[in-house]
N, CA, C and O of each residue as an XYZ file, in Angstrom:
268
protein
N     -12.546     10.156      4.069
C     -11.217     10.408      4.790
C     -10.404     10.838      3.632
O      -9.588     11.756      3.718
N     -10.626     10.187      2.574
C      -9.631     10.306      1.290
C      -9.642     11.968      0.589
O      -8.732     12.574      0.023
N     -11.193     12.427      0.924
C     -11.068     13.792      0.265
C     -11.088     14.790      0.899
O     -11.199     15.927      0.442
N     -10.932     14.327      2.578
C     -10.426     15.283      3.563
C      -8.927     15.733      3.275
O      -8.412     16.849      3.211
N      -8.310     14.171      3.095
C      -6.775     14.028      3.321
C      -6.030     15.301      1.551
O      -5.003     15.958      1.383
N      -6.940     15.099      0.913
C      -6.671     15.679     -0.452
C      -7.349     17.163     -0.538
O      -7.290     17.842     -1.563
N      -8.000     17.583      0.659
C      -8.041     18.930      0.033
C      -9.547     19.017     -0.294
O      -9.826     20.216     -0.292
N     -10.757     18.202     -0.604
C     -11.684     18.155     -1.404
C     -11.263     17.745     -2.835
O     -12.221     17.306     -3.471
N     -10.356     17.761     -3.365
C     -10.034     18.038     -4.524
C      -9.735     16.389     -5.503
O      -8.938     15.558     -5.069
N     -10.328     16.223     -6.498
C     -10.113     14.775     -6.915
C      -8.554     14.105     -7.105
O      -7.481     14.707     -7.127
N      -8.735     13.093     -7.194
C      -7.270     12.003     -7.169
C      -7.627     11.055     -8.136
O      -8.677     10.816     -8.732
N      -6.127     10.413     -8.154
C      -6.315      9.568     -8.952
C      -5.531      8.273     -8.211
O      -4.439      8.681     -7.816
N      -5.674      7.222     -7.975
C      -4.925      6.525     -6.982
C      -4.622      5.370     -8.000
O      -5.515      4.839     -8.659
N      -3.076      4.960     -8.097
C      -2.774      3.999     -8.781
C      -1.698      2.885     -8.058
O      -0.626      3.403     -7.746
N      -1.844      1.251     -7.708
C      -1.310      0.530     -7.190
C      -0.134      0.539     -8.482
O      -0.155      0.590     -9.712
N       0.635      0.478     -7.659
C       2.421      0.081     -8.602
C       2.987     -1.456     -7.848
O       2.942     -1.800     -6.667
N       3.511     -2.170     -9.048
C       4.130     -3.345     -8.340
C       5.027     -3.591     -9.685
O       5.141     -3.195    -10.845
N       5.613     -4.553     -8.707
C       7.198     -5.021     -9.899
C       7.236     -6.765     -9.392
O       7.599     -7.263     -8.326
N       6.739     -7.349    -10.554
C       6.727     -8.618    -10.971
C       5.439     -9.323     -9.803
O       5.252    -10.507     -9.523
N       4.805     -8.258     -9.373
C       3.813     -8.729     -8.863
C       2.103     -8.607     -9.415
O       1.243     -8.258     -8.606
N       1.729     -8.948    -10.920
C       0.627     -8.552    -11.071
C      -0.880     -9.143    -10.249
O      -1.803     -8.418     -9.879
N      -0.835    -10.003    -10.166
C      -1.851    -10.521    -10.093
C      -2.357    -10.193     -8.670
O      -3.557    -10.203     -8.394
N      -1.158     -9.835     -7.575
C      -1.453     -9.490     -5.997
C      -2.009     -7.612     -6.498
O      -3.081     -7.149     -6.109
N      -1.139     -6.912     -7.276
C      -1.210     -5.433     -7.603
C      -2.750     -5.894     -8.023
O      -3.555     -5.613     -7.134
N      -3.285     -6.485     -9.083
C      -5.244     -6.586     -9.049
C      -6.108     -6.573     -7.882
O      -7.066     -5.850     -7.610
N      -5.453     -7.723     -7.125
C      -6.174     -7.956     -6.166
C      -6.176     -6.606     -5.191
O      -7.219     -6.699     -4.545
N      -5.604     -5.615     -4.867
C      -5.288     -4.586     -3.961
C      -5.938     -4.054     -4.374
O      -6.708     -3.561     -3.550
N      -6.227     -3.689     -5.812
C      -6.903     -2.270     -6.460
C      -8.195     -3.021     -6.336
O      -9.080     -2.202     -6.091
N      -8.724     -4.384     -6.413
C      -9.898     -4.576     -6.127
C     -10.473     -4.163     -5.001
O     -11.542     -3.579     -4.823
N      -9.398     -4.640     -4.028
C      -9.716     -3.951     -2.444
C     -10.375     -2.541     -2.091
O     -11.397     -2.185     -1.505
N      -9.221     -1.854     -2.777
C      -9.373     -0.399     -2.553
C     -10.390      0.124     -3.051
O     -10.915      1.136     -2.587
N     -10.931     -0.704     -4.387
C     -12.156      0.220     -4.854
C     -13.262     -0.134     -4.440
O     -14.204      0.537     -4.860
N     -13.565     -1.212     -3.545
C     -14.642     -1.563     -2.908
C     -14.436     -0.725     -1.352
O     -15.378     -0.722     -0.559
N     -13.502     -0.230     -1.111
C     -13.359      0.565      0.572
C     -13.444      2.178      0.255
O     -13.729      3.078      1.044
N     -13.028      2.290     -1.479
C     -13.513      3.539     -1.630
C     -14.689      4.112     -2.465
O     -14.466      5.119     -3.137
N     -15.843      3.588     -2.474
C     -17.222      4.082     -3.298
C     -16.587      5.446     -4.041
O     -15.974      6.324     -3.434
N     -16.820      5.441     -5.262
C     -17.393      7.011     -5.678
C     -15.687      7.189     -6.198
O     -15.706      8.185     -6.921
N     -14.682      6.815     -6.155
C     -14.029      7.151     -7.189
C     -13.427      6.084     -7.618
O     -13.405      5.082     -6.902
N     -12.649      6.098     -9.229
C     -12.505      5.159    -10.241
C     -11.677      4.224     -9.850
O     -10.596      4.606     -9.402
N     -11.953      2.794     -9.913
C     -11.020      2.151     -9.790
C      -9.412      2.331     -9.632
O      -9.016      3.017    -10.574
N      -8.292      1.935     -8.725
C      -7.152      2.393     -8.907
C      -6.794      1.286    -10.498
O      -7.183      0.220    -10.976
N      -5.902      2.304    -10.793
C      -5.219      1.521    -11.790
C      -3.547      0.697    -11.798
O      -2.564      1.435    -11.862
N      -3.468      0.094    -11.772
C      -2.690     -1.021    -11.759
C      -1.386     -0.839    -12.611
O      -1.572     -1.345    -13.718
N      -0.001     -0.240    -12.476
C       1.047     -0.337    -13.299
C       1.949     -0.496    -12.701
O       2.034     -0.086    -11.544
N       3.168     -1.326    -13.483
C       4.457     -1.671    -12.808
C       5.577     -0.588    -12.565
O       5.887      0.254    -13.408
N       6.141     -0.702    -11.336
C       7.207      0.308    -11.580
C       8.481      0.305    -12.658
O       8.804     -0.655    -13.358
N       9.046      1.453    -12.625
C       9.754      1.244    -13.389
C      11.360      1.144    -12.943
O      11.785      1.316    -11.801
N      12.265      0.773    -14.310
C      13.582     -0.045    -13.692
C      14.239      0.999    -12.460
O      14.850      0.455    -11.541
N      14.121      2.236    -12.468
C      14.769      2.946    -11.307
C      14.307      2.649    -10.144
O      15.060      2.129     -9.321
N      13.138      2.887     -9.876
C      12.872      2.319     -8.536
C      12.718      0.637     -8.167
O      12.963     -0.093     -7.207
N      12.307      0.539     -9.180
C      12.363     -1.577     -9.282
C      13.994     -2.120     -8.392
O      14.058     -2.754     -7.338
N      15.182     -1.603     -9.264
C      15.783     -1.736     -8.415
C      16.306     -1.843     -7.188
O      16.982     -2.795     -6.796
N      15.949     -0.689     -6.435
C      15.687     -0.520     -5.269
C      14.901     -0.826     -4.406
O      15.102     -0.799     -3.192
N      13.940     -1.145     -4.966
C      13.254     -2.151     -4.253
C      12.745     -3.881     -4.119
O      12.451     -4.514     -3.105
N      12.780     -4.308     -5.527
C      13.288     -5.572     -5.885
C      11.315     -6.259     -6.163
O      10.265     -5.656     -5.944
N      11.512     -7.501     -6.632
C      10.438     -8.055     -7.412
C       9.491     -8.380     -5.975
O      10.082     -8.629     -4.924
N       8.068     -8.355     -6.030
C       7.136     -8.583     -4.930
C       6.463     -7.170     -4.708
O       5.297     -7.102     -4.319
N       7.307     -5.918     -4.991
C       6.883     -4.813     -4.183
C       5.192     -4.422     -4.556
O       4.719     -4.427     -5.692
N       4.724     -4.214     -3.757
C       3.601     -3.491     -3.946
C       3.471     -1.650     -3.124
O       3.936     -1.340     -2.027
N       2.796     -0.840     -3.973
C       2.707      0.083     -3.433
C       1.375      1.031     -3.877
O       0.548      0.758     -4.747
N       1.408      1.843     -3.289
C      -0.313      2.667     -3.228
C       0.222      4.283     -3.825
O       1.159      4.691     -3.138
N      -0.180      5.247     -4.934
C      -0.084      6.723     -5.006
C      -1.006      7.053     -5.365
O      -1.795      6.496     -6.128
N      -1.064      8.349     -4.695
C      -2.256      8.922     -4.925
C      -2.022     10.533     -5.231
O      -1.347     11.191     -4.439
N      -2.456     10.993     -6.111
C      -2.294     12.083     -6.987
C      -3.358     13.111     -7.399
O      -4.313     12.602     -7.986
N      -3.400     14.106     -7.269
C      -4.386     15.167     -8.091
C      -4.938     14.368     -9.489
O      -4.247     13.949    -10.418
N      -5.864     14.324     -9.387
C      -6.519     14.357    -10.693
C      -6.376     16.305    -11.620
O      -6.375     17.464    -11.204
N      -6.249     15.425    -13.380
C      -5.692     16.495    -13.969
C      -6.678     16.646    -14.693
O      -6.711     17.568    -15.508
């Protein structure tokens, strides 16, 4: 599914959060189990520019081409 959507290219997955590291880690664990063969998603906190618009407790998932 993910490979087809990415055109067969390698991807990196990240779980982004704002003031919700425990929830973000739990989501990363669930994604890792659902996507075998891919590295575990990284967990990162969003920056101030995005954070001011979304607020605390936000979770997001990004999929980008691997370099």
